[in-house]
C-alpha positions as CSV (number, residue, x, y, z in Angstrom):
1,X,-0.2,0.1,-0.3
2,X,2.8,2.6,0.8
3,X,4.5,1.8,-2.5
4,X,0.4,2.3,-4.4
5,X,0.7,5.3,-2.3
6,X,4.1,6.5,-3.3
7,X,3.3,6.1,-6.5
8,X,0.0,8.1,-6.7
9,X,1.9,11.0,-5.4
10,X,4.7,11.0,-7.9
11,X,1.5,10.7,-10.6
12,X,0.0,14.1,-8.9
13,X,3.4,15.4,-8.8
14,X,3.8,14.8,-12.7
15,X,0.3,16.3,-13.8
16,X,1.4,19.3,-11.3
17,X,3.9,20.2,-13.7
18,X,2.1,19.5,-16.8
19,X,2.1,22.6,-19.3
20,X,-1.0,24.0,-20.6
21,X,0.8,23.1,-24.2
22,X,0.9,19.9,-23.4
23,X,-3.3,19.8,-22.9
24,X,-3.1,21.5,-26.5
25,X,-1.7,18.9,-27.9
26,X,-3.2,15.6,-26.4
27,X,-6.6,17.2,-27.5
28,X,-5.3,18.1,-30.6
29,X,-4.1,14.3,-31.5
30,X,-7.0,12.9,-30.3
31,X,-8.8,14.7,-32.3
32,X,-6.8,14.0,-34.9
33,X,-7.2,10.6,-34.7
34,X,-10.2,10.0,-33.8
35,X,-11.0,12.3,-37.5
36,X,-9.2,9.2,-39.3
37,X,-10.7,6.3,-38.1
38,X,-14.2,8.5,-38.8
39,X,-13.3,8.8,-42.7
40,X,-12.0,5.3,-42.4
41,X,-15.3,3.8,-41.0
42,X,-17.5,6.3,-43.8
43,X,-15.4,5.3,-46.5
44,X,-15.7,1.6,-45.6
45,X,-19.0,1.9,-45.1
46,X,-19.8,3.4,-48.2
47,X,-17.9,1.0,-50.6
48,X,-18.7,-2.1,-48.2
49,X,-22.3,-1.4,-46.8
50,X,-21.1,-2.1,-43.4
51,X,-19.1,-0.8,-40.5
52,X,-15.2,-1.9,-40.1
53,X,-14.8,-2.2,-36.7
54,X,-18.1,-4.4,-36.4
55,X,-17.1,-6.2,-39.1
56,X,-13.7,-7.1,-37.6
57,X,-15.0,-7.6,-34.2
58,X,-18.0,-10.2,-35.6
59,X,-15.2,-11.9,-37.9
60,X,-12.2,-12.2,-35.6
61,X,-13.0,-11.7,-32.4
62,X,-16.0,-13.4,-31.4
63,X,-14.7,-16.6,-32.5
64,X,-11.2,-15.7,-30.3
65,X,-14.2,-15.0,-27.2
66,X,-16.3,-18.3,-28.0
67,X,-19.3,-16.2,-29.3
68,X,-21.4,-18.4,-31.6
69,X,-22.7,-16.6,-35.1
70,X,-26.0,-17.0,-35.4
71,X,-26.7,-15.7,-38.8
72,X,-25.3,-18.5,-40.9
73,X,-27.8,-20.7,-41.9
74,X,-28.1,-24.4,-40.1
75,X,-27.3,-27.7,-42.2
76,X,-29.6,-29.4,-40.5
77,X,-32.3,-29.6,-43.6
78,X,-31.4,-32.8,-45.7
79,X,-32.6,-35.5,-43.9
80,X,-36.5,-36.6,-43.8
81,X,-36.7,-36.5,-39.6
82,X,-36.0,-32.8,-40.0
83,X,-38.8,-31.3,-41.5
84,X,-40.2,-29.6,-38.4
85,X,-36.7,-28.2,-37.3
86,X,-36.1,-27.2,-41.0
87,X,-39.4,-25.2,-41.2
88,X,-38.8,-23.4,-37.8
89,X,-35.2,-22.3,-38.7
90,X,-36.4,-21.3,-42.2
91,X,-38.9,-19.1,-40.6
92,X,-36.4,-17.1,-38.3
93,X,-34.0,-16.3,-41.2
94,X,-33.9,-12.9,-42.8
95,X,-31.4,-13.2,-45.3
96,X,-32.0,-15.3,-48.0
97,X,-30.1,-16.8,-50.8
98,X,-31.7,-15.8,-54.2
99,X,-32.9,-18.5,-55.6
100,X,-32.2,-17.5,-59.3
101,X,-29.0,-15.4,-58.8
102,X,-27.0,-15.2,-61.4
103,X,-23.6,-16.9,-62.6
104,X,-20.6,-15.1,-61.5
105,X,-18.3,-15.9,-64.6
106,X,-21.2,-16.0,-67.5
107,X,-23.4,-13.2,-65.9
108,X,-22.2,-11.2,-63.2
109,X,-18.5,-10.5,-64.8
110,X,-20.1,-9.2,-68.0
111,X,-21.0,-6.1,-65.6
112,X,-17.4,-6.0,-64.7
113,X,-16.2,-6.2,-68.1
114,X,-18.0,-3.5,-69.6
115,X,-18.5,-0.8,-66.6
116,X,-15.2,-1.2,-64.8
117,X,-17.3,-1.9,-61.2
118,X,-18.6,-5.2,-58.8
119,X,-22.2,-5.8,-59.2
120,X,-22.4,-7.3,-55.9
121,X,-21.2,-6.0,-52.1
122,X,-18.4,-7.3,-49.7
123,X,-21.6,-8.0,-47.6
124,X,-23.2,-10.4,-50.1
125,X,-20.3,-12.2,-51.1
126,X,-19.2,-12.5,-47.7
127,X,-22.8,-14.4,-47.0
128,X,-22.2,-16.7,-49.9
129,X,-18.5,-17.8,-48.6
130,X,-20.7,-18.8,-45.3
131,X,-23.4,-20.5,-47.7
132,X,-20.6,-22.7,-49.6
133,X,-18.5,-23.5,-46.3
134,X,-21.9,-24.8,-44.5
135,X,-23.2,-26.4,-47.3
136,X,-20.2,-27.9,-49.4
137,X,-18.2,-28.6,-46.6
138,X,-18.1,-30.9,-43.5
139,X,-16.0,-32.8,-40.6
140,X,-14.4,-35.5,-42.7
141,X,-13.3,-33.5,-45.8
142,X,-9.5,-33.8,-44.2
143,X,-9.4,-37.6,-45.2
144,X,-10.1,-37.0,-48.9
145,X,-7.6,-34.9,-50.2
146,X,-9.5,-32.9,-53.0
147,X,-12.1,-32.2,-50.8
148,X,-9.4,-30.8,-48.2
149,X,-8.5,-28.1,-50.6
150,X,-11.6,-27.0,-51.3
151,X,-12.4,-26.4,-47.7
152,X,-9.9,-24.2,-47.8
153,X,-10.7,-22.9,-51.6
154,X,-14.0,-21.7,-50.0
155,X,-12.3,-19.3,-47.3
156,X,-10.4,-17.7,-49.8
157,X,-11.5,-14.2,-50.5
158,X,-9.3,-13.9,-54.0
159,X,-11.3,-15.3,-56.9
160,X,-8.3,-16.1,-58.5
161,X,-6.5,-18.2,-55.6
162,X,-10.4,-20.3,-55.4
163,X,-10.1,-20.7,-59.1
164,X,-6.8,-22.3,-58.3
165,X,-7.3,-24.4,-55.6
166,X,-10.2,-25.7,-57.5
167,X,-8.1,-27.0,-60.6
168,X,-5.6,-28.2,-58.1
169,X,-8.3,-30.2,-56.6
170,X,-9.4,-31.5,-59.9
171,X,-5.8,-33.2,-60.4
172,X,-6.2,-35.6,-57.6
173,X,-9.5,-36.8,-58.2
174,X,-12.9,-36.1,-60.1
175,X,-14.3,-33.5,-57.1
176,X,-17.9,-32.2,-57.6
177,X,-17.4,-28.7,-55.6
178,X,-14.1,-27.9,-57.5
179,X,-16.1,-28.3,-60.6
180,X,-19.0,-26.0,-59.3
181,X,-16.5,-23.4,-58.4
182,X,-15.4,-23.5,-61.5
183,X,-18.5,-23.4,-63.3
184,X,-19.7,-20.6,-61.3
185,X,-16.9,-18.4,-61.4
186,X,-14.6,-19.2,-64.5
187,X,-16.5,-20.5,-67.3
188,X,-17.8,-17.0,-69.3
189,X,-21.0,-18.5,-71.4
190,X,-24.1,-20.5,-69.6
191,X,-23.0,-23.0,-72.1
192,X,-19.5,-23.6,-70.6
193,X,-21.1,-23.7,-67.4
194,X,-23.1,-26.5,-68.0
195,X,-20.7,-28.8,-69.1
196,X,-19.0,-28.5,-66.3
197,X,-22.3,-28.5,-63.9
198,X,-22.6,-32.3,-66.0
199,X,-19.0,-33.0,-65.0
200,X,-20.1,-32.2,-61.2
201,X,-23.0,-34.0,-61.6
202,X,-21.6,-37.7,-62.4
203,X,-19.0,-37.1,-59.6
204,X,-22.0,-36.0,-57.3
205,X,-24.1,-39.0,-57.4
206,X,-21.3,-41.2,-57.1
207,X,-20.8,-39.9,-54.1
208,X,-24.1,-39.8,-53.1
209,X,-24.7,-42.9,-53.5
210,X,-21.8,-43.8,-51.2
211,X,-22.4,-41.8,-48.8
212,X,-26.3,-42.6,-48.7
213,X,-25.2,-46.3,-48.1
214,X,-23.3,-45.6,-45.0
215,X,-25.2,-42.6,-43.4
216,X,-26.6,-44.5,-40.5
217,X,-23.3,-45.8,-39.5
218,X,-22.4,-42.2,-37.4
219,X,-23.0,-38.6,-37.1
220,X,-19.7,-38.4,-39.3
221,X,-21.2,-40.5,-42.1
222,X,-24.6,-39.0,-41.2
223,X,-23.0,-35.0,-41.8
224,X,-21.2,-36.4,-45.2
225,X,-24.7,-38.1,-46.5
226,X,-26.1,-34.3,-45.7
227,X,-23.0,-32.5,-47.7
228,X,-23.2,-34.9,-50.7
229,X,-26.9,-34.6,-50.6
230,X,-26.4,-30.3,-50.6
231,X,-24.1,-30.9,-53.2
232,X,-26.4,-33.0,-55.6
233,X,-29.6,-30.8,-55.3
234,X,-26.9,-27.7,-56.0
235,X,-26.0,-29.0,-59.1
236,X,-29.3,-30.3,-60.6
237,X,-31.1,-27.2,-59.1
238,X,-28.3,-24.9,-61.8
239,X,-28.2,-27.5,-64.6
240,X,-32.1,-26.8,-64.9
241,X,-30.8,-23.3,-64.3
242,X,-29.0,-23.3,-67.4
243,X,-31.5,-25.2,-69.6
244,X,-33.6,-22.5,-68.7
245,X,-31.2,-19.6,-69.5
246,X,-30.4,-21.7,-72.7
247,X,-34.0,-22.0,-74.5
248,X,-34.7,-24.9,-72.9
249,X,-37.8,-24.0,-70.5
250,X,-39.4,-27.8,-70.8
251,X,-36.4,-29.4,-70.0
252,X,-35.8,-27.0,-67.2
253,X,-39.4,-27.2,-66.1
254,X,-39.1,-31.2,-65.7
255,X,-35.7,-31.1,-63.9
256,X,-37.2,-29.0,-61.1
257,X,-40.1,-31.3,-61.0
258,X,-38.1,-34.5,-60.7
259,X,-35.6,-32.5,-58.2
260,X,-38.8,-31.0,-55.6
261,X,-40.5,-34.7,-56.0
262,X,-37.2,-36.4,-55.1
263,X,-36.2,-33.9,-52.3
264,X,-39.7,-32.8,-51.0
265,X,-38.4,-32.0,-47.7
266,X,-35.8,-29.3,-48.9
267,X,-38.1,-26.5,-49.1
268,X,-35.7,-23.6,-47.6
269,X,-33.5,-24.0,-51.3
270,X,-37.1,-22.3,-52.6
271,X,-36.6,-24.6,-55.9
272,X,-40.7,-23.7,-56.8
273,X,-39.7,-20.4,-57.0
274,X,-37.6,-21.6,-60.6
275,X,-40.6,-23.8,-61.2
276,X,-42.7,-20.7,-61.3
277,X,-40.7,-18.6,-63.2
278,X,-40.1,-21.2,-66.0
279,X,-43.8,-22.5,-66.0
280,X,-44.6,-18.6,-66.6
281,X,-42.5,-18.6,-69.7
282,X,-44.0,-21.4,-71.3
283,X,-47.4,-19.1,-70.5
284,X,-48.8,-22.6,-68.7
285,X,-50.8,-20.4,-66.0
286,X,-53.2,-23.5,-65.5
287,X,-49.7,-25.5,-63.8
288,X,-48.6,-22.1,-62.2
289,X,-52.2,-22.4,-60.1
290,X,-51.5,-25.8,-58.8
291,X,-47.5,-24.8,-57.3
292,X,-49.5,-21.8,-55.7
293,X,-52.0,-23.7,-54.2
294,X,-49.4,-26.0,-52.7
295,X,-46.5,-23.3,-51.4
296,X,-49.0,-20.3,-50.9
297,X,-49.7,-21.7,-47.8
298,X,-50.5,-20.2,-44.6
299,X,-47.7,-22.6,-43.0
300,X,-44.9,-21.4,-45.4
301,X,-42.9,-18.9,-45.4
302,X,-44.4,-16.1,-48.3
303,X,-42.2,-14.4,-50.9
304,X,-42.9,-11.3,-53.2
305,X,-42.4,-14.5,-56.3
306,X,-45.4,-16.0,-54.3
307,X,-47.4,-12.8,-53.4
308,X,-47.3,-10.8,-57.4
309,X,-47.6,-14.2,-59.0
310,X,-50.9,-15.1,-57.0
311,X,-51.6,-11.4,-58.0
312,X,-50.8,-11.9,-61.4
313,X,-53.1,-14.8,-61.9
314,X,-55.9,-12.9,-60.6
315,X,-55.3,-9.9,-62.5
316,X,-55.1,-11.7,-65.7
317,X,-58.9,-12.6,-65.5
318,X,-59.8,-9.1,-66.0
319,X,-56.7,-6.9,-66.7
320,X,-57.3,-7.1,-70.5
321,X,-60.8,-5.0,-70.1
322,X,-60.3,-3.3,-67.0
323,X,-61.0,0.1,-67.4
324,X,-60.7,2.6,-64.1
325,X,-63.7,4.9,-65.3
326,X,-65.8,2.2,-65.6
327,X,-65.1,0.5,-62.3
328,X,-65.8,3.5,-60.8
329,X,-69.2,3.8,-62.1
330,X,-70.5,0.7,-62.0
331,X,-68.4,-0.6,-59.1
332,X,-65.7,-3.8,-58.7
333,X,-67.4,-7.0,-60.3
334,X,-66.3,-10.1,-58.0
335,X,-63.9,-11.1,-60.5
336,X,-62.2,-7.8,-60.1
337,X,-62.2,-7.6,-56.2
338,X,-60.3,-10.2,-56.2
339,X,-57.9,-8.8,-58.5
340,X,-57.6,-6.0,-56.4
341,X,-57.6,-8.0,-53.4
342,X,-55.0,-10.0,-54.2
343,X,-52.9,-6.5,-55.4
344,X,-53.1,-5.1,-52.2
345,X,-52.1,-8.3,-50.3
346,X,-49.0,-8.4,-52.6
347,X,-47.7,-5.0,-52.4
348,X,-48.7,-5.0,-48.8
349,X,-46.2,-7.7,-48.2
350,X,-43.3,-5.8,-50.4
351,X,-44.1,-2.3,-51.2
352,X,-41.1,-1.6,-53.2
353,X,-42.0,-4.3,-56.3
354,X,-44.3,-2.0,-58.0
355,X,-42.1,0.9,-58.5
356,X,-39.7,-1.9,-60.4
357,X,-42.3,-3.4,-62.1
358,X,-44.0,-0.5,-63.3
359,X,-40.5,0.7,-64.3
360,X,-40.5,4.1,-62.0
361,X,-37.3,3.2,-60.3
362,X,-34.6,2.0,-62.7
363,X,-33.1,-2.1,-62.4
364,X,-29.8,-3.5,-61.6
365,X,-28.6,-6.5,-61.5
366,X,-30.2,-8.7,-59.1
367,X,-27.7,-9.6,-55.3
368,X,-26.9,-13.3,-54.1
369,X,-28.9,-13.1,-51.1
370,X,-32.1,-11.4,-50.3
371,X,-33.8,-9.6,-47.9
372,X,-37.8,-10.1,-47.2
373,X,-39.8,-7.5,-48.1
374,X,-37.1,-5.3,-48.9
375,X,-35.6,-3.5,-51.8
376,X,-33.2,-6.3,-52.4
377,X,-35.9,-9.0,-52.9
378,X,-38.3,-6.5,-54.9
379,X,-35.3,-5.9,-57.6
380,X,-34.7,-10.0,-57.7
381,X,-38.1,-10.5,-58.8
382,X,-38.9,-7.6,-60.9
383,X,-35.3,-8.2,-62.7
384,X,-36.9,-12.0,-63.5
385,X,-40.9,-11.4,-63.5
386,X,-41.3,-8.2,-65.4
387,X,-41.6,-9.4,-68.5
388,X,-44.2,-12.0,-67.4
389,X,-46.4,-8.5,-66.0
390,X,-45.7,-7.0,-69.7
391,X,-47.0,-10.4,-71.5
392,X,-50.1,-10.2,-69.9
393,X,-52.4,-7.3,-71.1
394,X,-53.5,-4.9,-68.8
395,X,-51.8,-6.4,-65.7
396,X,-49.2,-3.5,-65.3
397,X,-52.1,-1.5,-65.9
398,X,-54.3,-2.2,-63.3
399,X,-51.4,-2.7,-60.3
400,X,-50.6,0.6,-61.2
401,X,-54.9,1.8,-60.6
402,X,-54.5,-0.1,-57.9
403,X,-51.0,0.7,-56.2
404,X,-52.1,4.0,-56.6
405,X,-54.7,3.4,-54.3
406,X,-53.8,2.5,-51.5
407,X,-50.9,3.6,-48.9
408,X,-49.3,1.1,-48.6
409,X,-45.8,1.9,-50.5
410,X,-46.0,5.7,-48.5
411,X,-45.9,3.9,-44.7
412,X,-44.3,0.0,-45.1
413,X,-41.0,2.0,-45.6
414,X,-38.8,-2.0,-44.6
415,X,-35.9,-2.0,-44.1
416,X,-35.0,1.7,-43.1
417,X,-31.5,2.0,-43.7
418,X,-29.4,2.8,-40.5
419,X,-25.9,4.6,-39.8
420,X,-24.1,1.5,-38.3
421,X,-23.0,2.7,-34.4
422,X,-19.7,2.2,-35.0
423,X,-19.9,5.5,-37.7
424,X,-21.9,7.3,-34.8
425,X,-19.8,6.6,-32.1
426,X,-16.7,7.9,-33.8
427,X,-18.4,10.6,-35.5
428,X,-19.5,12.0,-31.4
429,X,-15.6,11.4,-30.1
430,X,-14.5,13.1,-33.2
431,X,-16.5,16.2,-32.1
432,X,-16.1,16.0,-28.7
433,X,-11.8,15.6,-29.4
434,X,-12.4,18.6,-31.8
435,X,-14.5,20.7,-29.3
436,X,-11.8,20.0,-26.7
437,X,-8.6,21.0,-28.6
438,X,-10.2,24.2,-29.7
439,X,-11.1,25.0,-26.1
440,X,-7.7,23.7,-24.7
441,X,-5.9,25.9,-27.4
442,X,-8.1,29.3,-27.1
443,X,-7.7,28.8,-23.2
444,X,-4.8,27.2,-22.4
445,X,-4.4,27.7,-18.8
446,X,-8.8,27.5,-17.4
447,X,-8.6,23.9,-19.6
448,X,-5.4,23.1,-18.2
449,X,-7.3,23.9,-14.5
450,X,-10.4,21.8,-15.3
451,X,-7.9,18.7,-16.5
452,X,-5.9,18.8,-13.3
453,X,-9.5,19.3,-11.4
454,X,-10.6,16.5,-13.6
455,X,-7.8,14.0,-12.7
456,X,-8.4,14.8,-9.3
457,X,-11.6,14.2,-9.0
458,X,-11.1,10.5,-11.0
459,X,-8.0,9.7,-8.0
460,X,-10.4,11.1,-5.3
461,X,-11.5,7.8,-4.4
462,X,-8.6,5.6,-4.7
463,X,-6.9,8.3,-2.5
464,X,-10.1,8.4,0.3
465,X,-9.8,4.4,0.5
466,X,-6.1,4.7,0.8
467,X,-6.1,7.0,3.8
468,X,-9.2,4.9,5.5
469,X,-6.7,1.7,5.1
470,X,-4.2,3.4,6.8
471,X,-5.9,4.8,9.6
472,X,-7.8,1.8,10.2
473,X,-4.5,-0.5,10.3
474,X,-1.9,-0.4,12.4
475,X,1.5,0.6,12.1
476,X,3.3,-2.4,12.7
477,X,0.8,-4.0,10.4
478,X,1.9,-1.2,7.8
479,X,5.6,-2.1,8.7
480,X,5.1,-5.9,7.9
481,X,3.0,-5.5,4.6
482,X,6.0,-3.2,2.8
483,X,8.5,-5.2,4.3
484,X,7.3,-8.0,2.5
């Protein structure tokens, strides 16, 4: 205690000897540092859409402290016994993978070649990396050299490093996930991507059959079977999307139907949305209605595709003869009322869609992930479904008249974009330190007195405790403690 008391005395003497110039330099330096942090945070937020400090704390500090990231999707949706848990986990998801997401190499990269800009945000690509690690890897990958390489490849941030790792994996054996990566990122045309996916399908089916026979032999084999199931479903779905993009729409519909029959419980992948879009392209509205009857259920999560497709079918029955003036004179018929209610329901679910369908806002390339009821979902829906609305005569006119008569598009602003906490915090810190620096520069002596008074107040409780301890303990004990 005597040593601590002496140290406190020395600190007090040091603080008393400080000149006002020291406080000016201290506050000015603090203001400069906090300002630089604020500028960097703002630049990072404008470029990547997230806070750098928050990103570092979530990605690096939380795992070191033993935290668990609950935002990544679970991998427990492939076995037949997990249907209830799947539905619960799906309904709690906020960010979903876009069921119709484009191919990076064959489609997204075209935008980069023309404009020199990246079409995907850092946050979107980071979510995709988490998806790939969740669905395409498992704990037993280290037992097979090719899978071990791919486990590292999915964690790579550099595209060329991922592609090189995939080629290295294919040199060892015919690896399904390596072919997937090359089809997604290296192939520059849909034809090349389809060829690589067919190569991946051959390898994926072999792995699936082998793991299916061993899935009940332990937890390790069960996890491997889940991974192989995810890989097989992903390949078949992307092959169907290749067929759809190459104009073989009927073939795509058959592939999607077969996939849904083979894996009926994998609702999290939203394969029915791919099927709906393909059926609309074929103008097979009866089959579209049949799919809606199955998936437009109160127990299943809604989507803009479900709600607006249902509205399109209802509008199709009356839109060609609909007239706002005639409707105002005679009133709405039953069919028109059903169409208007369906549009109201769709607008209430996602109020951002009409502006894109009516071309009041410009479309951009859809993201790889969407936020339900948000602007990203509206972009993704309108990007693929605008042509289907234009094909139905008068549908957009009915949408425009009905949407203008509602208030959902004015009050349902979701999601509300807010600045990250750390940008607000650094802005407040910078402003506070800048004010201190200005006051210290203008009134150095007065601010020096305030600083000394603040520090004295800060150390006052400790000094009080030390005095009480000295008064209570006998001097002999003090002597023994100092000797110790």
